[in-house]
C-alpha positions, 0 to 999 in steps of 0.5 A, spaced: 505 443 517 510 442 511 512 448 506 508 450 500 512 447 494 515 452 488 509 450 483 503 452 489 507 457 491 506 460 484 499 458 483 497 462 489 500 469 487 496 467 480 490 466 484 492 472 489 494 477 483 488 476 478 483 477 484 486 484 484 481 488 481 482 495 483 488 500 480 493 504 484 498 509 484 504 508 489 508 513 490 516 512 492 520 517 497 525 520 494 526 527 497 531 531 494 536 536 496 536 544 494 543 548 494 543 550 502 542 541 504 533 542 504 530 537 504 524 538 499 518 533 498 518 529 492 515 522 489 517 517 483 510 515 481 508 508 478 503 508 475 497 502 474 498 498 479 494 492 480 491 492 487 486 489 492 482 495 498 480 493 503 475 499 506 472 494 511 476 496 518 475 504 517 472 504 524 474 506 531 476 499 533 482 500 528 485 505 532 492 503 535 498 507 538 504 508 533 511 508 538 511 515 538 504 515 543 500 518 537 493 515 535 492 513 528 486 510 525 487 504 519 483 507 513 484 502 509 488 495 507 491 494 501 494 488 498 499 488 493 504 483 488 511 481 491 514 485 485 508 491 486 509 492 495 517 490 495 521 497 496 516 500 499 515 503 506 511 507 511 514 514 508 510 513 501 504 513 499 498 510 495 492 513 490 486 509 489 484 510 482 480 505 480 475 501 484 472 495 480 474 498 473 470 503 475 475 511 475 474 514 482 473 521 482 476 523 486 481 518 487 482 515 494 489 518 497 492 513 503 499 514 507 501 507 509 502 506 516 508 502 519 512 497 515 508 493 510 508 486 511 509 481 506 506 473 505 507 468 502 503 471 495 503 478 496 505 484 500 499 487 505 500 495 507 494 498 512 493 506 510 491 512 513 487 517 509 491 523 507 488 530 506 
Protein backbone atom coordinates (compact mmCIF):
# COMPACT_ATOMS: atom_id res chain seq x y z
CA UNK A 1 0.00 0.00 0.00
CA UNK A 2 1.36 3.40 -0.88
CA UNK A 3 1.43 6.39 1.46
CA UNK A 4 -0.93 9.31 0.97
CA UNK A 5 0.45 12.27 -0.92
CA UNK A 6 0.50 15.70 0.73
CA UNK A 7 -2.35 16.82 -1.58
CA UNK A 8 -4.45 13.77 -0.67
CA UNK A 9 -3.96 14.37 3.04
CA UNK A 10 -4.86 18.05 2.67
CA UNK A 11 -8.03 17.13 0.78
CA UNK A 12 -9.02 14.51 3.35
CA UNK A 13 -8.47 16.96 6.22
CA UNK A 14 -10.62 19.61 4.53
CA UNK A 15 -13.44 17.10 4.03
CA UNK A 16 -13.28 15.90 7.63
CA UNK A 17 -13.24 19.43 9.04
CA UNK A 18 -16.23 20.33 6.84
CA UNK A 19 -18.16 17.33 8.18
CA UNK A 20 -17.83 18.43 11.82
CA UNK A 21 -21.31 19.75 12.48
CA UNK A 22 -21.03 20.25 16.23
CA UNK A 23 -19.37 22.89 18.40
CA UNK A 24 -17.54 22.38 21.65
CA UNK A 25 -15.40 24.06 24.26
CA UNK A 26 -12.09 22.42 25.13
CA UNK A 27 -11.01 22.74 28.77
CA UNK A 28 -7.23 22.25 29.01
CA UNK A 29 -6.00 21.24 32.49
CA UNK A 30 -3.81 24.06 33.83
CA UNK A 31 -3.66 23.72 37.62
CA UNK A 32 -2.10 26.38 39.81
CA UNK A 33 -0.41 26.07 43.21
CA UNK A 34 -1.34 28.14 46.24
CA UNK A 35 1.09 29.59 48.82
CA UNK A 36 1.02 26.29 50.73
CA UNK A 37 1.96 24.14 47.74
CA UNK A 38 -1.54 22.76 47.28
CA UNK A 39 -2.60 22.17 43.68
CA UNK A 40 -5.71 24.14 42.71
CA UNK A 41 -7.79 22.75 39.84
CA UNK A 42 -8.03 25.12 36.89
CA UNK A 43 -8.70 24.92 33.16
CA UNK A 44 -7.94 27.13 30.17
CA UNK A 45 -10.87 27.20 27.74
CA UNK A 46 -10.88 27.24 23.96
CA UNK A 47 -14.40 28.05 22.77
CA UNK A 48 -16.26 27.58 19.47
CA UNK A 49 -14.22 24.56 18.34
CA UNK A 50 -15.66 22.57 15.43
CA UNK A 51 -16.07 18.93 16.40
CA UNK A 52 -17.94 15.77 15.51
CA UNK A 53 -19.77 14.01 18.35
CA UNK A 54 -20.90 10.40 18.00
CA UNK A 55 -23.13 9.22 20.85
CA UNK A 56 -24.17 5.89 19.32
CA UNK A 57 -21.73 3.90 21.46
CA UNK A 58 -23.03 4.82 24.92
CA UNK A 59 -24.07 1.33 26.02
CA UNK A 60 -22.77 -1.29 28.44
CA UNK A 61 -21.02 -3.00 25.53
CA UNK A 62 -18.58 -0.10 25.57
CA UNK A 63 -17.28 -0.88 29.03
CA UNK A 64 -13.53 -1.14 29.35
CA UNK A 65 -11.13 -1.81 32.16
CA UNK A 66 -8.61 0.93 32.97
CA UNK A 67 -5.03 0.10 33.98
CA UNK A 68 -5.93 0.83 37.63
CA UNK A 69 -8.61 -1.90 37.52
CA UNK A 70 -11.67 0.36 37.48
CA UNK A 71 -14.28 -0.07 34.77
CA UNK A 72 -15.52 2.86 32.71
CA UNK A 73 -18.28 3.12 30.12
CA UNK A 74 -17.48 5.14 27.02
CA UNK A 75 -20.42 7.49 26.45
CA UNK A 76 -19.36 9.04 23.15
CA UNK A 77 -16.61 9.53 20.62
CA UNK A 78 -15.42 12.98 19.55
CA UNK A 79 -13.49 13.93 16.43
CA UNK A 80 -11.31 17.03 16.27
CA UNK A 81 -8.99 18.53 13.69
CA UNK A 82 -5.25 17.98 14.04
CA UNK A 83 -4.80 21.55 15.27
CA UNK A 84 -7.57 21.41 17.88
CA UNK A 85 -6.74 17.94 19.19
CA UNK A 86 -2.99 18.44 19.51
CA UNK A 87 -1.76 18.40 23.09
CA UNK A 88 -4.99 17.17 24.70
CA UNK A 89 -4.66 14.60 27.49
CA UNK A 90 -7.02 12.56 29.64
CA UNK A 91 -6.87 15.31 32.29
CA UNK A 92 -8.67 17.71 29.93
CA UNK A 93 -12.44 18.12 29.55
CA UNK A 94 -14.87 18.79 26.69
CA UNK A 95 -18.25 20.54 26.71
CA UNK A 96 -20.39 20.13 23.61
CA UNK A 97 -22.40 23.33 23.28
CA UNK A 98 -24.08 22.85 19.88
CA UNK A 99 -25.32 19.77 17.99
CA UNK A 100 -25.91 20.25 14.26
CA UNK A 101 -25.64 24.01 14.82
CA UNK A 102 -28.42 24.02 17.46
CA UNK A 103 -27.66 25.27 20.97
CA UNK A 104 -27.83 22.56 23.64
CA UNK A 105 -29.43 23.48 26.93
CA UNK A 106 -27.92 22.07 29.00
CA UNK A 107 -24.60 21.48 27.27
CA UNK A 108 -23.04 18.00 27.35
CA UNK A 109 -20.01 17.70 29.66
CA UNK A 110 -17.40 14.98 29.13
CA UNK A 111 -14.04 13.82 30.39
CA UNK A 112 -11.50 12.20 28.08
CA UNK A 113 -10.84 8.51 28.73
CA UNK A 114 -7.34 7.47 27.69
CA UNK A 115 -4.97 9.25 25.37
CA UNK A 116 -6.48 10.98 22.32
CA UNK A 117 -5.72 8.96 19.18
CA UNK A 118 -4.11 10.80 16.26
CA UNK A 119 -5.02 9.71 12.75
CA UNK A 120 -4.02 11.10 9.35
CA UNK A 121 -6.86 13.63 9.31
CA UNK A 122 -7.57 14.39 12.96
CA UNK A 123 -7.89 13.19 16.54
CA UNK A 124 -10.42 10.77 18.03
CA UNK A 125 -11.27 11.01 21.74
CA UNK A 126 -13.18 8.48 23.81
CA UNK A 127 -15.47 10.37 26.19
CA UNK A 128 -17.14 9.63 29.51
CA UNK A 129 -19.91 11.73 31.01
CA UNK A 130 -19.00 14.13 33.80
CA UNK A 131 -21.55 15.35 36.28
